[in-house]
N, C-alpha and C positions, 0 to 999 in steps of 0.2 A: 344622459343623466338629467333628471328634472331640474328646472331652474330653482335656485334657492335665494333667500333673502328675506327681508321683513314681510310679515303678513299684511293683509289689506288694511287693518287698523293700526298696525305696529304697536300693539299693546297685549297684555296677557290674555285678553278675551279672544285673541286669534287661536288660542289652544282650544280645540273642540271640547264643549261641555264645561267650560269655565266662565263664570260671571264674577263681576266685582261691583260692590256697592260702597258708597262713601257718604259721610255726613260730617258737618263741622259746626262749631259754635263760634261765630265771629267775635262776640263779646269776650268770651273766655280765651280765644285764640288757640283753639285746639280742635282735634278731629279724630275720626275713626275711618279705617278702610277694612273691608272684609271681602275675602276671596271665597266664593262658594262654588264647588263643583256640582254638576247636575246630579251626580250619584256619589256616594261616599268613595273617596279616593285614597289610594296608598299615600301615607304621609311619613316624612322623615325630617330631620333637622340637624343643624350644626350651630353651636354657640362658640364664638371666639372672643368676644369682648370680656373685659375683666369685671364689668358691672352690669350684667343683664337683668332684665325683668321679664319673666315669662310665666305662662300658665300651661298646664297639661303637657309638659315636655317629657315627663317620665315615660309616657306611652310611645314616644318616638324611638325607643329602644326596640330593635327587632325581636327581643325575647319577651316583650309584653303581649298581653292578650289581644289588645285592639291594635290593628295595623292600618285602619282607615280613618279619615277625618271627614266631618260634614262641613267644616268651614275653617278658615284661618283668619285671625284678627290681628291687625296692626293698629296701634292706638298711641296717641299722645297721652300726657297726664301722669307719667311715671307710674308708681304703684296704683294710683287711683284709676289709671286707664285700663288696668286688668279687668275692671268691672264691665268693660265693653263686651267681654266674652260672655258675661251673664245675660246681657241683652240679646246677643246673637243666639245663645243657647235657648232662651225663652222663646224667641221668634221661631226657631227651627222646631223646637219641641211642640209648639202649638200647631205646627203644620204636619206633625206626625213623623218628623225625621229624627233619626238618632239610632244608637246602638241598642240592641236587645239580645240577650242570651236566649230568650224564648218569649213567645207571645203570652202575656198574662192580662186578663181583663182588668181594667182600672189602673194599670201600671203604665205610666208614660215612658217613651223611649228616652235614652240619655244621649243627646247630641254631643259629639266629640269636637271640641272647638279649642285647639291650641292657640295661643296668643303671645305676642311680644309687644313691649311698650318702649317709647322713647320719652326723654325728659324735655318737656316744654313749659315747666312750671314758672320759670323766671323770664318769660318772654314779654312781660308787660300786660298780658290779659288779666281779666278779673277772675281771680281764683278764690274769691270769698264765697265759696259754695256751702260752707258749714258742713252739715251732715248729709248733704245731697249733691255729691259730684254728678256731673252730667253724663258720665260715660255709659252707663247701662242704657239710657235713653238714646244716646248717639249710636250705640251698637245696634239697637233695634231699628233705628232709622236707616242706618247703613245697610243692614240685611234686607230691609223692605225695598231698598232702592237698587238691589243687585240687578245688573243687566250686562249688555255687551257694548256699553260706551262708558267712558270715564274721563273726568277732568284730570289734568296733570299740572304739576307745579304746586301752587298754594291751594291744596285741596286735601280732603281726607286726613289721614294720619300725618301728612306733611304740612298741614295748614299753619301750624305755629312753629315749624322747625327752622333751625339755622344750620348752615353748612360752612364751617370755618368762620370767616368774617362776613359772610353774606347770607342772603335768604336761602333757607333750605326748602324742601318740598317733597312731593311724591312724583315718581317717574316710572314709565313702563314702556317696554319694547317687546318685539317678538322676532322669531326667526323660523321660517318654514324651510326645513332641511330636505323636503321632498319625501315621497313614498309614505305619506301619512304622519311623518314625524314633525311636530311643531313644538317649539320651546318658547316660553314667554317668561318675563320677569317683571315684578313690580317692587320698587324699593322706596322706602321712606327715609330721607336723608337728613339727619340731625347730628352731623359729625363734628368732632373737635378738629379733625384734620381738614385740609383744604382740598377741593375738587379741581383746583386750577394750579398750574405751574406758577411759581413765584414771579411777580412782575409782569404777568401777561393775562390775557383772557383765555388762553388755551387750556383745555381740559386735559387732565392726565389720561382720560379715557379716549382721547382723540384717535389713536390708532385703530379703534374698534368701531368708530362711527359709521353709520350707513345712511346714505341719502341726506346728508346735512341735518340729521334729526336733532342735533344740539348745536346748530349754528354754523357748522363748517369753519370753525375758527382756527384751524391748524393745530399742530402738535407742539409739545414742549420742546424747547431748545436743548441741545446737548449740555450737560452739566447742571441743569435746573434742579436736580435732586441731590445736590452735593452735601446738603446739611439740613438740619431741622428747619422747616419752612417758617418764615417770619410773619406770614399773613394768617396763621391760625388764631383762634380766639383765646388768647393767653390771659384770661380774666380770672384765673384760679381754678382749682379742681372742682368739677361738677360732673354730672352724668351726661354722656354723649352717646348717640346710638345711630346705627344704620341697620334697619330691619327690613326684611322683605320675603317675598314668596316667588319661587320658581315653579312653573307648571310645565309638565311634559306629557305629550300625548303618546305614551309608550306603556307597555305592560311590564312595569318594573316590580321586582320584589321590594320589600321594605329595606332590606340590606343594600340593594342596588340604589334605591332612592337616597339612602344615607350617604353613599359614596358620591352621588351627584351633588348633594348638599355640601359636602366637604370641598369638592372641586369648585363649586359655585362661589364659595367664600373667597377664592382667589380673585374674583371679579371686584370685590370691595377693595382689595389691596392694589388692583390695577387703576382704580378710579379715585382713591382718597389717600392722602399722605399727611401725617401719620395715621395709622389705623390699628385696631385691635389692642389698644392701650388699656391701662388699668381703669380708666374712667369711661371706656366705651362699653356698650352693651350689644355688640353686633350679633345678629341672629338671622339665619336663613332657613326657611322651611321649603320643602319640596313636596308638591302634589303630583302624583302620577295617575293620569286618567287612562282609559282604554286606548289601545293603539298597537303598533307593531312591537314585537318582543325583540330586545337587543340581541343581535347575532354575535354573542361572545364578548369578551373583555374589550376588544378594540372598538366595537360600536358603543359600548358603555362609556369608554374614554372620550369618544367623539361627542356624545351627548353632554358629558360633564364640561368639556372644553367650550362648547357652544353656550351652555348655561352660564359659565363664568363670563364670557364675552357679553351676554345679555345683561347680566348684573352690572357690569361696568358701564354699559350703554345707558341702562335705566337710571343709574346714579347721576351721570352727567345730564341726562335729559330732565331729571327732577329739578336741578338747580337752574338749568337753562330756561325751562318753562316758568319757574317761579320768578325769574329775573326779567321776564318779558313784560313790557307795559301792556295794560288792558287793550284788547283788540289787535 
């Protein structure tokens, strides 16, 4: 059997045909991340939080006309951040990318760009933007920067995020399962719940860590999850969100991608406690690029299991990288 483990970059761009771009505004303390496949990819999603903010999620239903996406956007800014999708749409449309029922002279394509946002409005940045929020510009900037390298931690959609009582961020990992199957996840973590066990530096996701990618700090002690954790940010009800994208190099149907998205949500529960509450907006998208076709339900279950592990790892890595001192 081929050797398996993290890909060479250990991020979502290890999935063939997938790029990521990011942009941020340091003064506003917010940012945008955009995942762009080289060709339109099968898309699905799953929403578990009680307070989500999304765009174009109706088309994630397998009964809809469009089953592929040109990009997925993750953004700060709460409802304002959904405008990042406008910027990405404009950028891709200008490049001739997007959905067409038929070629018609003078009629531009319609890029398919689902999006999800997190709440970073109360993080101390300057939000006095009046009638000109920065998100459409940040979306275009992120799309233009798309490539096969990415910053982690305090970057992109995670630039102004918080995770429980500590700095949140964006994190990404990958897993090469062999025979052409590569799975990657990128997660922007702005959670109400904590990513660490109470009274320690240990991540809840420690059992899934690979190659000390988030510090090798050990696992939670027995009994650590006995009650509501005391180190969450209990400063009143507000919007809290963990959003992300899982990319899979497999020839999935949209219904199969939906099942992977449902399974991948379990990775959030493995890495954050509490989660999926009424003030959370947790969303996971799945992009399926070309690759091997799953050989029945057992192989699909394997992909979903790996995807959930990647989500848990990416969440812990987001906070670990955001907490590291410069250099």
